[in-house]
Residue, then its C-alpha position, 0 to 999 in steps of 0.5 A: m740416916p733412918d730418922i730422915l725418912p719420916i721427916v721427908f715423908a711428913v714434909v711431902l705430906v704437908i706440901l701435898t696437903v697444901v697443894l691439894s687444898v689450893v687446887g680444891i679452892q680453885i675448883i670451887l671458885v671456877l664452879m661458882e663462876i660457871k654457875r654465875t655464867l649459866k644464870k646469866f645465860n639462862n636470863t638471856l634465854d628467858m628474855a629472848e623467849t619473852k621477846i619472841n612471844q611478844v612478836i609471835a602473839p599478833l601473828q597468831s591473832l592474824g592467823g585466827m582472823a584469817t580462819g574467821v574470814k574463811s569461815g565467813i566466806k564459806v557461810f556467804e557462799a552457802f547463803v548465795s547458793w541457797l538464794q540461787r536455788d530458791k530463784e531456780t525453783k520459782 
């Protein structure tokens, strides 16, 4: 009877080793799948960022043009006021 205990421990140890090895391999496969999914998600975000920048670039140019028009109007108003002041002094 005392000889059966080491055999049971050895069998249990082998079974646990096999089960933990399978679980470890499955964890590695799941992590690889998560890595692939995250790469695809990152590529999608990069493409979305590129598209958004393509849409925003003309709007930024439009904003710069509006600022230029405002500056031109201020210069024109200053010129007109200078002409009116010159006429008033004569």
